[in-house]
Every structure is written in structure tokens, then in C-alpha cells.
DSSP file (Angstrom, degrees, kcal/mol; ACC not computed):
  #  RESIDUE AA STRUCTURE BP1 BP2  ACC     N-H-->O    O-->H-N    N-H-->O    O-->H-N    TCO  KAPPA ALPHA  PHI   PSI    X-CA   Y-CA   Z-CA
    1    1 A M     >        0   0    0      0, 0.0     4,-1.0     0, 0.0    67,-0.1   0.000 360.0 360.0 360.0 -15.2   -3.4   73.6  -41.7
    2    2 A V  H  >  +     0   0    0      1,-0.2     4,-2.1     2,-0.2     5,-0.2   0.850 360.0  62.4 -74.8 -34.4   -2.2   72.4  -45.1
    3    3 A A  H  > S+     0   0    0      1,-0.2     4,-2.3     2,-0.2     5,-0.2   0.918 101.5  49.3 -64.9 -45.1    1.5   72.1  -44.0
    4    4 A P  H  > S+     0   0    0      0, 0.0     4,-2.5     0, 0.0    -1,-0.2   0.904 112.3  49.2 -61.8 -36.5    0.9   69.4  -41.2
    5    5 A S  H  X S+     0   0    0     -4,-1.0     4,-2.5     2,-0.2    -2,-0.2   0.887 110.3  50.8 -68.0 -35.8   -1.1   67.3  -43.7
    6    6 A R  H  X S+     0   0    0     -4,-2.1     4,-2.3     2,-0.2    -1,-0.2   0.902 110.3  49.3 -65.9 -38.9    1.6   67.7  -46.3
    7    7 A R  H  X S+     0   0    0     -4,-2.3     4,-2.1     2,-0.2    -2,-0.2   0.919 112.4  48.9 -65.1 -43.3    4.2   66.6  -43.6
    8    8 A A  H  X S+     0   0    0     -4,-2.5     4,-2.0     1,-0.2    -2,-0.2   0.908 110.3  50.4 -62.4 -41.4    2.0   63.6  -42.8
    9    9 A R  H  X S+     0   0    0     -4,-2.5     4,-2.2     2,-0.2    -1,-0.2   0.909 109.3  51.0 -65.0 -41.2    1.6   62.7  -46.4
   10   10 A A  H  X S+     0   0    0     -4,-2.3     4,-2.2     1,-0.2    -1,-0.2   0.880 109.2  51.8 -62.0 -37.5    5.4   62.8  -46.9
   11   11 A L  H  X S+     0   0    0     -4,-2.1     4,-2.7     2,-0.2    -1,-0.2   0.880 107.2  52.6 -66.9 -36.9    5.8   60.5  -43.9
   12   12 A V  H  X S+     0   0    0     -4,-2.0     4,-2.3     2,-0.2    -2,-0.2   0.906 109.3  49.0 -65.2 -40.6    3.3   58.0  -45.4
   13   13 A V  H  X S+     0   0    0     -4,-2.2     4,-2.1     2,-0.2    -2,-0.2   0.902 110.8  51.1 -65.8 -40.1    5.3   58.0  -48.7
   14   14 A Q  H  X S+     0   0    0     -4,-2.2     4,-2.7     2,-0.2    -2,-0.2   0.936 109.9  50.3 -59.6 -46.6    8.5   57.4  -46.7
   15   15 A N  H  X S+     0   0    0     -4,-2.7     4,-2.6     1,-0.2     5,-0.2   0.892 108.8  50.8 -60.5 -41.0    6.9   54.6  -44.8
   16   16 A L  H  X S+     0   0    0     -4,-2.3     4,-2.3     2,-0.2    -1,-0.2   0.904 111.9  48.0 -61.2 -42.0    5.7   53.0  -48.0
   17   17 A G  H  X S+     0   0    0     -4,-2.1     4,-2.3     2,-0.2     5,-0.2   0.904 112.3  48.4 -65.5 -43.5    9.2   53.2  -49.4
   18   18 A I  H  X S+     0   0    0     -4,-2.7     4,-2.3     1,-0.2     5,-0.2   0.942 114.8  45.1 -62.1 -47.9   10.8   51.7  -46.3
   19   19 A A  H  X S+     0   0    0     -4,-2.6     4,-2.5     1,-0.2     5,-0.3   0.909 112.7  50.8 -63.6 -43.4    8.4   48.9  -46.1
   20   20 A S  H  X S+     0   0    0     -4,-2.3     4,-2.1    -5,-0.2    -1,-0.2   0.923 113.9  43.5 -63.6 -44.1    8.6   48.1  -49.9
   21   21 A V  H  X S+     0   0    0     -4,-2.3     4,-1.7     1,-0.2    -1,-0.2   0.930 116.5  46.2 -67.7 -45.1   12.5   48.0  -49.9
   22   22 A I  H  < S+     0   0    0     -4,-2.3    -2,-0.2    -5,-0.2    -1,-0.2   0.855 117.8  42.0 -69.9 -33.3   12.7   46.0  -46.7
   23   23 A I  H  X S+     0   0    0     -4,-2.5     4,-1.3    -5,-0.2    -1,-0.2   0.815 111.9  54.8 -80.5 -30.1   10.1   43.5  -47.7
   24   24 A A  H  X S+     0   0    0     -4,-2.1     4,-2.8    -5,-0.3     5,-0.3   0.835  97.9  65.6 -71.5 -30.6   11.3   43.2  -51.3
   25   25 A T  H  X S+     0   0    0     -4,-1.7     4,-2.1     1,-0.2    -1,-0.2   0.934 105.8  39.4 -60.9 -50.2   14.8   42.3  -50.2
   26   26 A P  H  > S+     0   0    0      0, 0.0     4,-2.4     0, 0.0    -1,-0.2   0.862 114.6  55.7 -67.7 -31.2   13.9   38.9  -48.6
   27   27 A V  H  X S+     0   0    0     -4,-1.3     4,-1.8     2,-0.2    -2,-0.2   0.938 110.7  42.8 -63.2 -46.8   11.4   38.2  -51.4
   28   28 A V  H  X S+     0   0    0     -4,-2.8     4,-2.1     1,-0.2     5,-0.2   0.884 113.7  53.1 -67.0 -38.0   14.1   38.6  -54.0
   29   29 A R  H  X S+     0   0    0     -4,-2.1     4,-2.7    -5,-0.3    -2,-0.2   0.904 108.9  49.3 -63.0 -40.9   16.5   36.6  -51.9
   30   30 A D  H  < S+     0   0    0     -4,-2.4    -1,-0.2     1,-0.2    -2,-0.2   0.847 110.1  51.5 -69.3 -33.5   14.1   33.8  -51.6
   31   31 A L  H  < S+     0   0    0     -4,-1.8    -1,-0.2    -5,-0.2    -2,-0.2   0.874 115.8  40.2 -70.1 -35.7   13.5   33.8  -55.3
   32   32 A V  H  < S-     0   0    0     -4,-2.1     2,-0.3     1,-0.2    -2,-0.2   0.927 135.4 -11.3 -77.6 -46.1   17.2   33.6  -56.1
   33   33 A A  S  < S-     0   0    0     -4,-2.7     2,-0.2    -5,-0.2    -1,-0.2  -0.803  91.1 -67.9-141.9 179.7   18.1   31.1  -53.3
   34   34 A T        -     0   0    0     -2,-0.3    -3,-0.1    -3,-0.1    -4,-0.1  -0.523  40.2-161.3 -78.5 144.7   16.5   29.7  -50.3
   35   35 A L        -     0   0    0     -2,-0.2     5,-0.1    -5,-0.1    -5,-0.0  -0.985  22.2-120.8-127.6 122.4   15.7   31.9  -47.4
   36   36 A P    >>  -     0   0    0      0, 0.0     4,-1.6     0, 0.0     3,-0.7  -0.288  25.2-120.7 -60.1 143.4   15.1   30.4  -43.9
   37   37 A L  H 3> S+     0   0    0      1,-0.2     4,-2.6     2,-0.2     5,-0.2   0.873 109.8  58.9 -57.8 -39.7   11.7   31.3  -42.6
   38   38 A P  H 3> S+     0   0    0      0, 0.0     4,-2.6     0, 0.0    -1,-0.2   0.888 106.2  49.8 -59.6 -35.6   13.1   33.0  -39.5
   39   39 A L  H <> S+     0   0    0     -3,-0.7     4,-2.1     2,-0.2    -2,-0.2   0.873 110.1  49.8 -67.0 -36.3   15.0   35.4  -41.7
   40   40 A G  H  X S+     0   0    0     -4,-1.6     4,-2.1     2,-0.2    -1,-0.2   0.905 112.7  46.7 -68.7 -40.5   11.9   36.2  -43.8
   41   41 A V  H  X S+     0   0    0     -4,-2.6     4,-3.1     2,-0.2     5,-0.3   0.933 111.3  52.5 -66.5 -43.9    9.9   36.8  -40.6
   42   42 A L  H  X S+     0   0    0     -4,-2.6     4,-2.2    -5,-0.2    -2,-0.2   0.890 109.4  49.6 -58.7 -39.5   12.7   39.0  -39.2
   43   43 A G  H  X S+     0   0    0     -4,-2.1     4,-1.5     2,-0.2    -1,-0.2   0.911 113.6  45.2 -66.6 -41.4   12.8   41.0  -42.4
   44   44 A H  H  X S+     0   0    0     -4,-2.1     4,-1.8     2,-0.2    -2,-0.2   0.945 115.3  46.7 -66.4 -48.9    9.0   41.6  -42.3
   45   45 A E  H  X S+     0   0    0     -4,-3.1     4,-2.2     1,-0.2    -2,-0.2   0.828 107.9  56.0 -64.7 -33.7    8.9   42.4  -38.7
   46   46 A S  H  X S+     0   0    0     -4,-2.2     4,-2.6    -5,-0.3    -1,-0.2   0.879 106.8  50.3 -66.7 -36.8   11.8   44.8  -38.9
   47   47 A S  H  X S+     0   0    0     -4,-1.5     4,-2.3     2,-0.2     5,-0.2   0.897 109.3  51.8 -68.7 -36.2   10.0   46.8  -41.6
   48   48 A T  H  X S+     0   0    0     -4,-1.8     4,-2.0     2,-0.2    -2,-0.2   0.905 111.9  46.1 -63.9 -40.7    6.9   46.9  -39.4
   49   49 A V  H  X S+     0   0    0     -4,-2.2     4,-2.8     2,-0.2     5,-0.2   0.932 113.8  48.5 -67.0 -45.0    9.0   48.3  -36.4
   50   50 A L  H  X S+     0   0    0     -4,-2.6     4,-2.2     1,-0.2    -2,-0.2   0.884 112.1  48.2 -63.8 -37.8   10.8   50.8  -38.6
   51   51 A V  H  X S+     0   0    0     -4,-2.3     4,-2.2     2,-0.2    -1,-0.2   0.898 112.9  49.2 -67.3 -41.5    7.6   52.1  -40.2
   52   52 A G  H  X S+     0   0    0     -4,-2.0     4,-1.5    -5,-0.2    -2,-0.2   0.944 112.5  46.4 -63.3 -48.3    6.0   52.4  -36.7
   53   53 A L  H  < S+     0   0    0     -4,-2.8     4,-0.5     1,-0.2    -1,-0.2   0.870 112.2  51.5 -64.7 -36.5    8.9   54.3  -35.3
   54   54 A N  H >< S+     0   0    0     -4,-2.2     3,-1.1    -5,-0.2     4,-0.2   0.898 109.2  50.6 -64.8 -39.1    9.0   56.6  -38.3
   55   55 A G  H >< S+     0   0    0     -4,-2.2     3,-1.5     1,-0.2     4,-0.2   0.774  96.9  68.1 -70.8 -25.8    5.3   57.3  -37.9
   56   56 A L  G >< S+     0   0    0     -4,-1.5     3,-1.5     1,-0.3     4,-0.4   0.700  81.9  78.4 -67.4 -16.6    5.8   58.1  -34.2
   57   57 A R  G X  S+     0   0    0     -3,-1.1     3,-1.0    -4,-0.5     6,-0.3   0.791  84.2  62.6 -59.7 -26.2    7.7   61.2  -35.4
   58   58 A L  G <  S+     0   0    0     -3,-1.5    -1,-0.3     1,-0.2    -2,-0.2   0.715  92.6  63.7 -70.9 -19.6    4.3   62.8  -36.1
   59   59 A L  G <  S+     0   0    0     -3,-1.5    -1,-0.2    -4,-0.2     2,-0.2   0.609  79.6 101.6 -82.7 -10.3    3.4   62.7  -32.5
   60   60 A R  S <> S-     0   0    0     -3,-1.0     4,-1.2    -4,-0.4     3,-0.3  -0.518  70.7-140.5 -72.4 138.3    6.2   65.0  -31.5
   61   61 A D  H  > S+     0   0    0      1,-0.2     4,-2.7    -2,-0.2     5,-0.2   0.870 100.8  63.0 -65.2 -35.7    5.1   68.6  -30.8
   62   62 A A  H  > S+     0   0    0      1,-0.2     4,-2.4     2,-0.2    -1,-0.2   0.861  98.7  54.6 -58.5 -36.6    8.2   69.9  -32.5
   63   63 A A  H  > S+     0   0    0     -3,-0.3     4,-2.0    -6,-0.3    -1,-0.2   0.935 111.6  43.6 -63.0 -47.5    7.2   68.3  -35.8
   64   64 A W  H  X S+     0   0    0     -4,-1.2     4,-2.5     2,-0.2    -2,-0.2   0.881 112.3  53.1 -66.6 -39.3    3.8   70.1  -35.8
   65   65 A N  H  X S+     0   0    0     -4,-2.7     4,-2.3     2,-0.2    -2,-0.2   0.900 109.8  48.4 -62.6 -41.6    5.4   73.3  -34.7
   66   66 A R  H  X S+     0   0    0     -4,-2.4     4,-2.1    -5,-0.2    -2,-0.2   0.895 111.6  49.5 -64.2 -39.6    7.8   73.2  -37.6
   67   67 A A  H  X S+     0   0    0     -4,-2.0     4,-1.4     2,-0.2    -2,-0.2   0.900 112.3  47.5 -69.3 -39.6    5.0   72.5  -40.0
   68   68 A R  H  X S+     0   0    0     -4,-2.5     4,-1.2     2,-0.2    -1,-0.2   0.904 111.1  51.1 -64.9 -40.5    2.9   75.4  -38.7
   69   69 A A  H  X S+     0   0    0     -4,-2.3     4,-0.7     1,-0.2     3,-0.3   0.877 108.9  51.8 -66.1 -37.1    5.9   77.7  -38.8
   70   70 A G  H  < S+     0   0    0     -4,-2.1     3,-0.4     1,-0.2    -1,-0.2   0.810 105.3  56.4 -66.7 -30.4    6.5   76.7  -42.4
   71   71 A A  H  < S+     0   0    0     -4,-1.4    -1,-0.2     1,-0.2    -2,-0.2   0.795 102.5  56.3 -71.7 -27.9    2.8   77.4  -43.3
   72   72 A R  H  <        0   0    0     -4,-1.2    -1,-0.2    -3,-0.3    -2,-0.2   0.704 360.0 360.0 -77.2 -18.7    3.1   81.0  -42.0
   73   73 A R     <        0   0    0     -4,-0.7    -1,-0.2    -3,-0.4    -2,-0.1   0.488 360.0 360.0 -71.8 360.0    6.0   81.9  -44.3
């Protein structure tokens, strides 16, 4: 049971990295030059969608089966 939780934790770290990079990009762009509001919103919402889709990988049975198989080794 430890393997699935490790897989979930790794996915959370991935999600934090994805969100940080995608959100930091428009912030830096806005600090350097002007960034239109729609592009800032698009950047934020795209990170939300990517994080959500990445998190959905945990719902696949194959992911849990792989984690359980790894725990038995």
C-alpha cells in the first residue's frame, strides 16, 4: 500500500512543478513588459487544466496495478 501513495505523492510534486512554471511565465512576462489580461488568464487556466488532466492519471486502474506490482517486488 505504500507504492500507490508514493505514486500519488510524485504526481502531486509534478503538478506543483507544472503549475509553478506555467504561472511564473506570465508573471515574469508581465514584470518585464505588459501582458494583456486575456493572456494572463489563459496562462493560469491552462495550468489548471494541465494539472487536472495530470491528476486524472491516478484514476486509471493501470496506474494502481503498476504501483501494486512494484510494491510486490
